[in-house]
C-alpha positions as CSV (number, residue, x, y, z in Angstrom):
1,M,0.7,-10.8,6.3
2,S,-2.8,-12.1,4.6
3,T,-3.7,-12.1,1.2
4,P,-4.2,-8.5,-0.4
5,Q,-7.9,-8.4,-1.8
6,N,-7.9,-4.7,-3.0
7,L,-9.0,-3.0,0.0
8,L,-6.5,0.3,0.0
9,P,-8.0,2.5,-1.6
10,N,-6.9,4.5,-4.8
11,E,-6.4,7.7,-3.1
12,L,-4.2,5.7,-0.7
13,H,-1.8,4.6,-3.8
14,T,1.7,5.4,-4.0
15,G,2.6,4.7,-6.8
16,V,5.6,2.0,-5.7
17,S,4.3,-1.3,-6.5
18,D,6.7,-2.7,-3.0
19,L,5.2,-0.4,-1.0
20,D,1.4,-0.4,-2.5
21,A,1.1,-4.0,-2.1
22,Q,2.4,-3.9,1.3
23,H,-0.7,-1.7,2.4
24,E,-2.7,-3.4,0.9
25,G,-1.8,-6.4,3.0
26,L,-2.5,-4.3,6.4
27,F,-5.6,-3.1,5.0
28,S,-6.7,-7.1,4.7
29,E,-5.1,-7.5,7.8
30,M,-7.1,-5.5,9.5
31,Q,-10.3,-6.3,7.8
32,A,-9.6,-10.0,9.1
33,I,-9.2,-8.7,12.3
34,K,-12.8,-7.0,11.9
35,N,-14.6,-9.8,10.7
36,A,-13.1,-12.1,13.7
37,L,-14.0,-9.5,16.3
38,M,-17.6,-7.5,15.0
39,S,-19.9,-10.4,13.0
40,P,-22.3,-12.1,14.8
41,D,-20.3,-15.5,15.4
42,S,-16.9,-13.5,16.5
43,D,-13.9,-15.3,17.7
44,I,-12.4,-13.1,20.5
45,P,-9.3,-14.9,20.8
46,D,-9.0,-15.2,16.8
47,G,-9.6,-11.5,17.0
48,L,-6.5,-11.1,19.7
49,R,-4.3,-12.7,17.8
50,R,-5.0,-11.3,14.7
51,L,-4.3,-8.0,16.4
52,T,-0.9,-9.2,18.0
53,Q,0.0,-10.3,14.1
54,L,-1.2,-7.1,12.8
55,E,1.5,-5.4,15.0
56,L,4.7,-7.7,14.5
57,D,3.3,-6.7,10.8
58,M,2.7,-3.0,11.0
59,A,6.0,-3.0,13.1
60,S,7.9,-4.9,9.3
61,H,6.6,-3.0,7.3
62,F,7.7,0.3,8.8
63,A,11.3,-1.4,9.1
64,W,11.2,-2.3,5.5
65,E,10.1,1.8,4.8
66,E,12.8,3.0,6.8
67,T,15.7,0.2,5.0
68,Q,14.4,1.7,1.6
69,A,14.6,5.8,2.6
70,A,18.1,4.7,4.1
71,A,19.7,2.9,1.2
72,L,18.2,5.6,-0.8
73,A,19.8,8.8,1.1
74,I,16.1,10.4,1.8
75,A,15.9,11.9,4.7
76,F,13.3,10.3,7.2
77,A,14.0,11.0,11.3
78,A,10.1,12.7,11.4
79,H,8.8,9.6,9.2
80,A,10.4,7.1,11.5
81,A,9.1,9.5,14.8
82,E,5.8,8.5,13.4
83,H,6.4,5.3,13.2
84,Q,7.0,4.6,16.7
85,R,4.3,7.0,18.1
86,L,2.2,4.6,15.6
87,L,3.6,1.4,17.1
88,A,3.9,2.4,21.0
89,L,-0.3,3.1,20.7
90,M,-1.0,0.6,18.6
91,H,0.8,-1.3,22.3
92,S,-0.4,-0.2,24.8
93,K,-4.6,-0.1,22.8
94,I,-4.1,-3.9,22.0
95,A,-2.5,-4.6,25.0
96,E,-5.5,-2.9,26.8
97,A,-7.9,-5.7,24.4
98,H,-6.3,-8.7,25.2
99,T,-7.2,-7.8,29.3
100,G,-10.5,-7.1,28.4
101,A,-10.2,-3.3,29.1
102,G,-10.2,-2.0,25.9
103,N,-13.7,-1.2,23.4
104,I,-12.6,-3.2,20.5
105,P,-15.0,-1.5,18.1
106,A,-12.6,1.8,18.7
107,L,-9.7,0.2,18.4
108,L,-10.7,-0.9,15.0
109,V,-12.0,2.6,13.4
110,F,-8.8,4.0,15.6
111,L,-6.0,1.5,13.7
112,D,-8.2,2.3,10.0
113,R,-7.8,6.0,10.6
114,C,-4.6,6.3,11.7
115,F,-2.9,3.8,9.5
116,E,-4.8,5.8,6.7
117,M,-3.5,9.0,8.1
118,H,0.3,8.0,7.9
119,V,-0.2,6.4,4.7
120,K,-1.7,9.8,3.3
121,H,0.4,12.4,5.2
122,F,3.6,10.2,5.5
123,D,3.6,7.3,2.7
124,Q,2.4,8.8,-0.5
125,S,5.7,11.6,-0.4
126,L,7.4,8.5,0.5
127,G,6.7,7.1,-2.6
128,M,7.3,10.3,-4.8
129,L,10.3,10.5,-3.1
130,L,11.6,6.6,-4.0
131,R,10.2,7.0,-7.4
132,G,12.2,9.8,-8.3
133,T,15.4,8.3,-6.2
134,R,15.0,5.5,-8.7
135,D,14.4,7.7,-11.6
136,R,17.8,9.0,-11.5
137,G,19.1,6.0,-10.5
């Protein structure tokens, strides 16, 4: 993942440093992809390579969350199902971009919004549970 650049909005912080650092890295990757694909001197092959790497890094991040939840016996079925849904959407949209059939600006907005909404609706709750479980332990 890319080096964090403080792109994670404060309202998306979870209070779990490892989780927030991973989110920051993913937001930084998304910014680097925008720079590669949307700048006047865009580098489409590099941007597409970065998109593929983002998909892998997102899957790794989701696996980390699932491992943390399992280790602390946190109910996680709905959250894990959302991970699978997001990864499937990402995979199909990134595949379209690689073939030239996709709308890259729309894809970048889509990825940003999906990830922000995921953090807001799932990961902030996970952060609260992780903090609570660790405080009791």
